[in-house]
N, C-alpha and C positions, 0 to 999 in steps of 0.2 A: 577441463580436467588435465589435459596434456600440458598446457601452458603452466598450470599451477605446479605440476610435478617437476617440470624443468626449472621453475623459479625456486622451488624448495631445494632442489639439488644444487643449483647455483649458489644459493645462500649458504648451504652447508659447506660446500667446497671453499667458499671465500672465508667463512668463519674458521675453518680448519687451517687455512693458509695463514690467516692473521695470528692465530694462536701459536703457530710454529715460528713466528718471527722474533719474539722477545729475546730468546737465547742468543741470536745473532746480533740484534740491534743494540742490546744493553751491554754487550762486550763481555758476557760471561764465558768462561772457558772451562771445559771439563777435560781433565787429564785422562787419556785413554788407558785402559788396563794393558798388561803385558800381552794378553791374548789378542786384544784388539790391535796392538802394535804389530804383532806377528801377522795378523790378517791383512793389515795395511801393506806390509812388505810383500805379501803374496800378490796383492793387487798391483803394486808398482812393478813387480817382476813380470806382469802379464799372465800370471797363472790364474785362470778362471775369472778374468775381469768381468765377463758377462755370465751371470749365474745360470742362464739357460742358453748357452752359446749356439746350439744348433738351430734355435728358433729366432736368432737375431736379437738385437737390443730390445729389452722389454719396453723401453719408452718409444720404440718405433712401431709403426703399423707393420705387423709381420707380413702383410701383403704388399707393403711398399717400404722396404728398408731405406732409412734416411741416412745419407752419406754426405760428409762435408769434406770436399777437396779444397785444400787451402794453398796449394803450390808446393814446389819442391823444397823451399827453404823453411817450411813450417811443417808440423805434423800433418801428413797427407789426409788423415781421416780423423775428424773430431766430431763429437756429438754435442749439440747445443744444450746449454743448461736449461732445464725446465724450472718451473717454480717448485720450491721445496715445501712440502706439506707436513711431513712427520719425521721424527728422528729415524735414522736408518739402522742403528746398531743398539742392541740391548744386551745386558749381561744376565743370563739365566744360569744361576749357580756359577760354575767355572767355565761355562761354554758361551761363546758369543752367538747371538741370534740376529740375523740380518733381515730387516723388513723393507720391502720395496712396494711403494704405491705409485703407480705410473699410469699415464694415459694422456688423452687430449680431448678437448671440446672442438668439434668440427662442424661448421655450417657449410652446406653445399647449395649453391644456386644452379639450377639445371634448365636447359631449354632444348627440346627436340624439334628439329626443323621438319622431319617426316614423322612416321609412326614408330613407336617402340612400345611393345606390350600389347596384349590382346584385349584388355578390358578398358573401361572408361576411366579407372583410377590412374593417377600419374605414376609411372614406374620409375623409382629412383635407382634401380639396378639397370645397368646397360648390358643387356644380354643379346648377343647377335641372334641366338636361337629364338628369341621372342619377337623378332621383327616380322610383321605379317607381309605376305606377298602383295604386290600391287594389284589393285582391283578387288581385293577382299574387303568385307565390311569393316574389319579392324583397321585397315589402312587409312580409313577416314579420320582416325584419332591422331591427327598430326598438328604440328605447331603448338605443342603444349609446354608449359613452364611449371616449375615447382621448386620448393625449398625443403631441405631435410637436415636434421641433426642426428639422424639415427645411427650413423657410423661412428659417432663419438665413442671412445673406448675407455675402460678402466681395467687395469691389471693390478691384482694384489698378489704379492709373492713373498715367500720367506725361505731362508736357508740357514743351516747350521752344520758344522762339521761333526761327524760321528766316527766310531770305529769301523763302520761299514762304508765309509765314504761320505761325501756331502749329501745331506738330505734336504730336499727343496720341494716346495709346493707352489703351484701357480693357479690362480683363478682369474679368468680373462672373459669379459663380456661386453656387449654393446646392445643396441636396441633395433637391430636390423634384421630380425627374423622374418619379417613380412615383406614379400615382394611388391605389395601394393603401395608401400611407402608409409603405412601406419606404424607407429612405434610398437615394437614387440620385443620383450626381453630375450636375448640370445646368449646362451653359455657357449662361448667359442672354444675355450679350453679349460679343463679342470683336471690336473694330474699331479702325481707325486713321483719324484725321483729319489731313488736310494742308490747312491753310487752310480753304476752304469745301467741300472734298471729303471725303466719308466713304465707306469701303468696309469690308466685313466683315459680321459678324452683329450686328444691332442691332434696336431697336424699329422696326416697320414705319413708313414715312412716313405711313401712313393712321391714325395715332393721335397725339393731343395728350396727352402724359403729364400735363401740368398740369391737364387737365380731368377726371382720374380722382379720384373721391372717396376719402377716406381710410377704409380698412376694416382691421380686424384680420384678417379673413378673407383668406387668401392670394389667392383667385381674384378677389374683387371682383364688381361687378355683372355679371349675365348678358349684358348687351348691349355690353360693352366690346370694341373691336377689338384685344385684347391678343395680338399676334403678333410674334414676333422671328424674323427670317430673314435670309438672305444678301442683300446689297444694295450698290448704288453710288448715291450721292446727292450732289447739288450744291445748295447753299443760296446764293441770290443776294439780298443786301439791296438794296432799291430806293431807300433814302434815301442816295444817294451824289451827290457833286457838288452842283449847284444844287438837285437834288431834296431834299436834306437840309433845306432851309429850309421845305419844305411840311409843315405839322404832321401830316397824315394819312400822307403817303407815307413820311416818315422812319421810321415804325414798321412798315413793311411789308416782307415778304420773299417771294420766289418760290422754291419748292423743287421740284426735278425728281429722280425716282428710278426706277431699274429694280430689281426685286426678284424673287428666285427663290422661287416658291410653288407647291406641288403642288395640282392640282385634286382636288376631293373629290366624285366622282360615284357614283351608284348604278348599277352595271353588272351585266349578266348574266355568268355564267361564260364565259370565253373572250374577253371584251372588256376592254381595258385602257385607262386614261387615258394621254394623251400630253401632255408638257409641253415643247413645242419653243420656246416664247417666254416671256420674263419678263413679270411684271406691271408696268405702267407707271403712275406716279402723279405728280400735280402738286398742290401746295398753295399757296394764298395765305394768308399768316400775318401777323396783326397782333399785336404784342407791345408793351405799355407797362407798365413797372414789373412788378407781380405779376399783371397781367391779360393775357389773350390771347383772340383769336377766330380760329379757323381755318376755311377753306373748302377742302375736299379733294376730289379726283376720282381715280378708279381705273378702269383699263381692263385687261382680260385676255382672252386667247384660249384657250378650252377645247376640247380635242379628245379623241376616243376612237376606237380602232380594234380590229379583230379579227373573226374569223368572216366574212371578206369584207365587212366594214363599216367605213366611215370617215365620221365625223361631226365637225362643228365648230360652234362658236357664239361670239358676242361677249358677254362679260360686262362689267358696269360697276357702279360704285357712287359715290355722293356722300355727303359728310359735312359737317356743321356742328357744331363743338364750341367750347367756351370755358370760361374761368374768370374770374370778375369779382369784384373786391374794391372794396367801397364802404364805407370806414371811416366810422362804426363799425358798419355793417350786417354781417350774417354773410357769410361767404365762399361764393360760389355757383359751382357747376360743372355743366355740362350737355353733352349730345351727342345728335345725331340722325343716323342712317344709313339710307339707302334704296338698294337696288340689286337687280340680277338676276345670279345666279350668283356671289355673294360671301359665302355663308353660312360658308365656311371662315375668314373674317376675323373672325367674331363669336365671342365667348367661349363661349357656350352651345352653338352649333351646329357649332363646329369639330370635325372628325373624326367627324361623323355622316353624311357623304356626301350633304349636302343642297345642294350647288352646283347639282345637276341630275340628270337620268337619261336613259338611252336607252330610248325607248318600244318597245313591241312592233312598231310599224311602222318602226322603224329611224331615228327622229328624235331629235335631242338637244333635250331640254326643260330649260331653265334656270329655277330657282325664284326668284321675287321674295322679298326679305326686308326687314323694317323693324325697326330696333333703336333704342332711346332710353334715356337715363338722365338723372338729375338728382341732385345732392348739395348739401347745405347744411351748412356747418361753423360752429359758434359757440364762442367762447372765454368760458367762465364767469368765469375769472380767468387770470392768467398761467401757472398750472401745471395748468389743468383745461380740457379741451375735449371737444366732442361733434360727431359727424358723422352725419347721417341721409341715406340714399341709397335710390333706387328705380330699378329697371331693368325693361325690357319688350322682349320679342322675339316676332316673329310671322313664320312662314314659310308662303308659299302653295304647299304641296306636295300638293295634292289628287290629283295623278296617282299618288301613291304609296299603296298599300293594304297593310294588314297581311297577312302570309303565315303559313303554318303554323309557320314557324320564329320568327316574331315576332308572336304573336297579340295583343299588347297595343297595337298601333297605332304609328303614326309620329309623331314630334315635330311639334307644330304651334305652340304658344304657351307662354311661360313668364313668370313674374314673380319679382322678387327684391327683398327689403327688408332693409336693415341699419340698426342704430342702436347707437351705442357711447358710452362714457364713458371717457376716457383721462386718467390722473393722472400727472404727472411731478414726484415729490417732490424729486429732485435731477437735475442736468443730464443725465447719461448714461442715465437710467432712465425707462421708460414702463411703467405698470401699467394694463391696460385690461380692460373687459368689453364684450361685444357680443352683441346679439340678432340672429338671422338668420331670415328666412322665405323659402321658395321654393316654387313650385308649377309643375307641368308639366301641360299639356293636350295630348292626342294628337288626330290628325285623325279618329279614330273616336269621340271624345267621352270616352274614358277619361281619368282624371286622378289625380294624387297630389300630396301636399304634405309639407313637413318644417319643423319648428321646431328651431333649433339655438341653444345658448348657448356662447360661446367666451370664455375668460379667457386673457389673454396677458401675459407678462413679457418686456420687451425691453431689453437692455443694449447701448448703442451704444459703439463704439470707433472710433478713426480718427486721422488726422494731417492736416496742412494748415493753412491760415490760421485756420480756425475753431477748431482744437484747440490753438493756442498758449496756453500758460499757465505761470506759475511754480508753480502748485499741485502738490502731490504727488498720487500716485494715491489715497492714503487720504483726503486732503482732498477730492478730487473725489467719491469714493464717499460720504463723510459729509456732503457739501454745505457744507463749511467754507471754500470758496474765496472 
């Protein structure tokens, strides 16, 4: 069943691609309208070159921004041309409508030398928090291998100018909703932008996507705040009017958001969490060229009730993240998070119910958490790059003790290391190999670790300004463009 589904999807994509070629290969030329020419001028001037700039290039994995460093004498950052599938600009009345269909097909081959995951199924996600302690029954599940295409992605986006500003919509999905490795449809993002307003499901405002190091591993570093949830967000550039002439202020923005997030508390039977209020966030963001630094704050109200008990507490978090490019030095990415009651926002501790607990005396105790990561990317040449990253997480959850149902202890600390080498022999294709190491230490001192090797083959496809070319599909595949 699964194979047939992927075969049909592949046939559909290939047919769509071939249908898109005649206009280019037969030499037909369509004269753009005056409105389209004006839109082209804006693109050339660098105004809104990326229709969803804050989430990175649409053709890139938002968890692994793809960057092309070509040297000082050439444009330092370029994006490889994917296959073009559909026309990217339509005329609807007097208004241009831009359609983007972008994504990639990704095959991952994985091998764990030790144990990763608590069940018999092969875990395609590399989560340090899922590494079992040595000596436990789950630690016997070692030396396992597997393949997956679940992280392959498709993004469909559209935009058009209006009197209220640019209106744009994004639908982003893959098949990686199931931790066991079985394909399961996952809506990653689905949102609408109207000028500076965004609402829908999107990356949390508490994450700087540009600060995420590139990994072949789908999950990435253990400390990343990789959460996508329902939200409403307003972005206010500060460099407007006379302030635009001030060098520092012109690159600053303030972002305000309310997001719907579930509290993750350790509770006794009969007590349930209550989520009566959204989480509130505010960011101060500096963006210049390909570099950015963000200072973010988060406030949430956590509550629980049941068995004649009602408790509540104030949770908060702060974050400093950034990505810095100093040509010709390597590309540098970093992040630091500290907070109380915000473990559900961190990659490794999400869904472990470590925001806090209700104690035997009926008090709500929220757990402090610290998370940090760093990544360095180096381009050996224009078609060969490497990224090394490290992540660290620590939760102060000493109030939680192992129980008969969980004798191996409660999560306390974890480390994550990745190092990869990615080769792009032709524009749409990436071939990579990556080494991963992770370990978990519990609050009772028990620990476990895993080493993984991953090999990935990624074929990009898409439409839009970066995909315009007179080359045929075969020319692109063979690198003859």
